[in-house]
C-alpha positions in Angstrom: 19.3 -4.6 38.5 18.1 -8.0 37.2 14.3 -8.0 37.0 12.3 -11.0 38.0 11.5 -12.1 34.4 15.1 -11.9 33.7 15.9 -13.8 36.6 13.4 -16.5 35.9 14.7 -16.9 32.1 18.0 -17.2 33.3 17.2 -20.2 35.8 15.3 -21.8 33.1 17.6 -22.0 30.7 20.4 -23.2 33.3 18.1 -26.2 34.1 17.7 -27.0 30.5 21.3 -26.9 29.8 22.2 -29.0 32.9 19.5 -31.6 32.7 19.1 -31.8 28.7 15.4 -32.2 29.2 12.9 -29.4 27.7 11.4 -27.2 30.4 7.6 -27.5 31.3 5.9 -24.4 32.3 3.3 -26.4 34.1 5.6 -28.7 35.9 6.6 -29.4 39.8 10.2 -27.5 38.7 8.7 -24.5 37.2 7.1 -23.6 40.5 9.9 -24.1 42.5 11.6 -21.9 40.4 9.0 -19.1 40.2 9.0 -19.3 44.0 13.0 -19.1 44.0 13.3 -16.4 41.4 10.7 -14.4 43.4 13.0 -14.5 46.4 16.3 -13.7 44.7 14.7 -10.8 43.1 13.4 -9.6 46.5 16.9 -10.3 48.2 18.3 -7.9 45.2 16.0 -5.1 45.8 16.6 -5.1 49.3 20.6 -5.1 48.7 19.6 -2.1 46.4 18.2 -0.3 48.6 20.8 -1.0 51.5 23.1 0.1 48.7 21.3 3.4 48.5 21.2 4.3 52.0 24.8 4.2 52.4 25.4 7.2 50.7 24.0 10.9 51.5 23.1 11.4 47.5 20.9 8.4 47.7 19.5 8.2 51.5 16.3 8.6 52.7 14.3 8.9 56.2 16.1 7.3 59.2 19.3 6.4 57.5 19.9 9.8 56.3 19.3 11.0 59.9 22.3 8.3 60.8 24.7 9.9 58.0 23.8 13.2 59.3 24.9 11.9 62.9 28.2 11.5 61.8 28.5 14.9 60.8 27.5 16.3 64.3 23.8 17.2 62.4 20.1 16.5 63.3 17.0 16.6 61.6 15.0 19.8 62.7 11.8 19.0 64.1 8.6 20.9 62.9 7.6 24.0 65.2 4.5 25.3 66.2 3.4 28.7 65.1 3.2 31.3 67.8 1.1 34.2 68.2 -2.2 35.8 70.6 -5.7 35.1 70.9 -7.9 38.2 71.9 -11.2 37.0 73.9 -13.9 39.8 74.0 -17.2 40.4 75.9 -19.4 43.0 74.5 -19.6 45.3 77.9 -17.3 45.8 81.0 -18.0 43.9 83.9 -17.9 43.9 87.8 -15.8 40.7 88.3 -12.9 39.1 86.8 -12.8 36.3 83.8 -10.3 33.8 83.9 -9.1 32.6 80.7 -7.3 29.1 81.6 -4.2 27.7 79.9 -5.1 25.5 77.7 -8.1 27.5 76.0 -8.9 26.7 72.4 -10.1 28.6 69.3 -10.2 28.0 65.8 -10.0 29.2 62.1 -13.4 29.1 60.5 -12.4 26.7 57.8 -13.3 23.2 56.5 -10.5 21.6 58.0 -10.1 24.1 61.0 -6.8 24.9 62.6 -6.7 24.9 66.4 -4.6 27.1 68.5 -4.2 26.9 72.2 -3.3 29.5 75.1 -0.2 29.1 76.8 -0.9 31.0 79.9 -3.3 32.1 82.3 -5.1 35.5 81.5 -8.3 37.2 82.7 -10.4 40.0 81.6 -10.3 41.9 84.8 -12.9 44.0 86.3 -14.0 46.9 84.1 -12.4 45.7 80.8 -14.0 43.7 77.7 -11.0 42.1 76.5 -7.6 40.4 76.9 -5.0 38.9 74.6 -3.5 36.1 75.2 -0.4 34.1 74.2 -1.2 31.1 72.2 0.3 28.4 69.8 -0.9 26.3 67.0 -2.0 22.8 68.5 -0.2 20.9 65.8 3.4 21.9 64.9 4.0 22.6 61.0 3.9 25.6 58.7 0.0 25.1 58.4 0.1 26.9 61.7 1.1 30.3 60.3 -2.2 32.0 59.8 -3.1 35.8 58.6 -4.5 38.6 60.9 -7.8 38.3 62.1 -8.6 34.2 61.0 -8.9 32.7 64.3 -12.3 33.5 65.0 -14.0 30.6 66.2 -14.4 29.8 70.2 -13.9 25.9 70.8 -13.3 26.1 74.3 -13.1 28.9 76.4 -15.2 30.4 79.5 -18.8 30.6 78.6 -18.6 34.7 79.2 -16.8 34.8 76.2 -18.8 36.3 73.2 -16.2 36.2 70.3 -12.3 35.8 69.6 -9.6 37.0 67.2 -6.3 36.6 66.6 -4.8 40.3 67.0 -1.5 39.4 65.3 -0.3 37.1 62.7 0.4 33.6 63.6 4.3 32.8 62.6 7.2 30.3 63.4 5.6 27.6 62.3 7.7 25.5 60.4 7.7 21.8 59.1 9.7 18.8 59.8 13.3 19.1 57.7 13.0 17.4 54.7 15.3 15.0 53.4 16.7 17.1 50.7 17.0 20.2 53.3 18.6 17.9 55.4 21.0 16.6 52.6 22.1 20.1 51.9 23.4 20.9 55.4 25.2 17.3 55.4 26.6 18.3 51.7 27.7 21.8 53.2 29.2 20.2 56.0 31.7 18.7 53.7 32.2 21.5 51.6 32.8 24.2 54.5 34.4 22.8 57.2 34.2 24.6 60.2 37.5 24.5 62.2 36.3 26.9 65.4 37.1 30.3 64.1 35.6 30.5 60.7 32.3 31.8 59.5 31.1 27.9 58.7 31.8 27.2 62.4 29.6 29.8 63.7 26.9 29.2 60.8 26.5 25.5 61.4 26.1 26.4 65.4 23.4 28.6 64.2 21.4 26.2 62.2 21.3 23.4 64.9 18.7 25.4 66.7 15.6 24.4 65.8 13.3 27.7 64.2 16.5 28.6 62.3 16.8 27.8 58.7 19.4 30.5 57.6 22.5 32.1 58.9 25.3 33.7 57.7 28.5 35.0 60.0 30.6 38.0 59.0 33.1 39.3 60.9 34.5 42.5 61.8 31.2 44.4 61.3 31.7 45.9 64.6 35.6 46.0 64.5 38.2 43.9 65.2 37.5 40.7 66.9 34.1 40.9 66.8 31.3 38.5 64.7 27.3 39.1 63.8 25.3 36.3 62.7 22.4 36.9 60.9 19.9 34.4 61.2 16.4 33.9 59.6 13.3 31.5 59.9 11.3 30.0 57.1 10.5 32.8 54.8 10.2 35.1 58.1 12.6 36.5 61.1 13.6 34.0 63.3 11.7 34.2 66.9 13.2 35.9 69.7 13.4 32.7 71.5 15.2 30.8 68.9 17.6 33.8 68.7 18.4 33.8 71.9 19.1 30.0 72.2 21.4 30.1 69.3 23.3 33.3 71.2 23.6 30.9 74.2 24.8 28.1 72.4 27.4 30.1 70.4 28.6 32.4 73.4 29.4 28.6 74.8 31.7 27.6 71.7 33.0 30.5 70.4 36.7 31.6 70.2 38.5 33.4 73.0 38.2 37.3 73.2 35.7 37.2 70.4 32.4 38.9 70.6 29.2 37.5 68.5 26.2 38.5 68.2 23.2 36.8 66.6 20.6 38.7 65.2 17.8 38.5 62.6 18.6 39.1 59.3 16.7 42.2 57.7 13.9 41.1 55.4 13.5 42.4 51.9 10.4 41.7 49.8 10.8 40.4 45.9 7.9 40.9 44.2 6.9 39.0 40.6 5.2 39.9 37.8 5.4 37.6 34.9 3.6 36.6 31.8 3.6 32.9 31.0 3.0 31.1 28.1 0.9 27.7 28.8 1.3 24.1 27.9 -2.1 23.1 26.4 -2.5 20.5 28.7 -2.5 22.7 32.1 -5.4 24.9 33.0 -4.8 28.6 33.9 -5.8 28.1 37.6 -3.1 25.1 37.6 -0.4 27.0 36.1 -1.0 30.3 38.4 -0.5 28.1 41.3 2.6 26.1 40.1 4.2 29.1 38.9 3.6 30.8 42.6 4.8 28.0 44.4 7.6 27.9 42.2 8.7 31.3 42.9 7.9 30.7 46.7 10.2 27.9 47.1 13.2 29.7 45.0 13.1 32.5 47.1 13.1 30.4 50.3 16.2 28.5 49.0 18.2 31.6 48.4 20.7 32.3 51.6 21.2 35.4 53.6 23.1 38.0 51.5 22.9 35.8 48.1 22.4 37.7 45.0 19.0 37.2 43.2 19.3 36.1 39.4 16.6 36.8 37.2 18.2 33.6 35.3 17.7 31.4 37.7 14.0 32.3 38.9 12.8 31.8 35.1 14.5 28.2 35.5 12.6 27.3 38.3 9.4 28.5 36.4 10.0 26.8 33.3 11.1 23.3 35.8 7.0 23.3 36.5 6.7 21.9 33.7 3.4 23.5 32.9 4.7 26.4 30.7 7.1 26.8 27.5 8.2 30.4 27.9 8.2 33.5 30.1 8.4 37.1 30.3 9.4 39.1 33.1 8.3 42.7 33.4 10.9 45.2 32.5 11.2 46.7 35.9 12.4 43.9 37.3 16.3 42.8 37.5 18.6 40.9 39.0 19.1 42.3 42.6 22.0 41.8 44.9 21.6 42.5 49.0 24.0 42.9 51.8 25.3 40.5 53.9 22.8 41.1 56.6 19.9 40.9 54.3 17.3 38.0 53.1 14.7 38.0 50.7 11.4 36.9 51.1 8.5 36.5 49.2 6.7 39.4 48.2 3.4 39.9 45.9 3.2 37.5 42.8 1.3 38.4 39.5 1.1 35.6 37.1 -0.5 36.2 33.6 -1.0 33.2 31.7 -1.4 33.2 27.8 
C-alpha cells in the first residue's frame, strides 16, 4: 500500500508532466493535491482494512464473529466466578437473621472485587453463621479468588460482624479472545464434523459457555459409547456447564449411542527452571513474564495432549527477556491419558 507521501509525489510528478509547468508548493494547486492525496490514502487504508476482515487469519472483532457464524460458532462470553460467602456473628442469637439475595461482600484490595449472593438465606436461631451461594459482580477471570480473600462486608444486614469465602471462587472466564476464536474456526475446517465422529461431539461441547477444552473418546464403556471429557479455563468445568453440554449432545447424538459428558482429570505440572536474563530486564519482570508464559503454555495444551519440554522452552524464550534456560533434571516430557488435562502447578524461576 502506498504512503501519503508516495501518493502526493506521484500526483505532483503527473501534474508537472501534463502541465509542463514547475510545481509550486505554495500554490492553490498544491493545497488541493495535498487534500486529495490525504483522501486517497484514507480510502486505501480502509480498503486494506476491509481486505483483512474478509479472512479468518487477519479478521478481528465483529468481522471475526461473522466469519465464526459461517461455521456455526459464536464467541464465548465472559463468565462470572462462583462460590460461597459465609456470614458470621460472634454469639448465637434467639432470633433469625435474614441474608437477602443481593448482599455484597468484597476483597480487601486497593481495587476490590465484589461478590453478590444469588439466593435468600438466614442465620437461624441458635446458630452463628451461614454459607450462601454467591457470584462475582463482574464477569471475567479476575473473579477467581483464593480461600479467605472475601473479607469486607459491603452491603449486608447490620447484625453481621464479619464475612469470608469458605471456598475458592472459580469458573470465572474472560470473553473469548480473537486468537482463541480464530483457533476454533481453523479447527472447524481441519476436523470436519460429520454427525458421527469425535470432532462432532467436541465441537458441540465447545459451544457451551464455560467449556474451553473437549475431547471425545469412543468405546471407553464398550461398543456404542462415547465419553466427552471437558475442562474449563485451567480448572474443571462447572456442573452447570457439564449438564448443559450433556443435554445439548443428547439432543443431537446418533441413534443407539450412549454419550456421557464428564470433567477431565486435572494433572498439575510444576515448573522448576533457571533462566539467563537479558540485561535490559529486571529480575522481577523476567520472573513474571516466565510464569505468565508457563501458565499460557499449559492452558494451550488440549485434553490428552503430551507435554514436550522443548515446546515449553520455546514459550519461555519467546518472552524476549531471556537468552537461555535450564530445566531441573527431574522435569521431563510428560504424557497423559485421553481423559486427563494439564493444569498449572507450582512455578519456580531462578534468574541468573
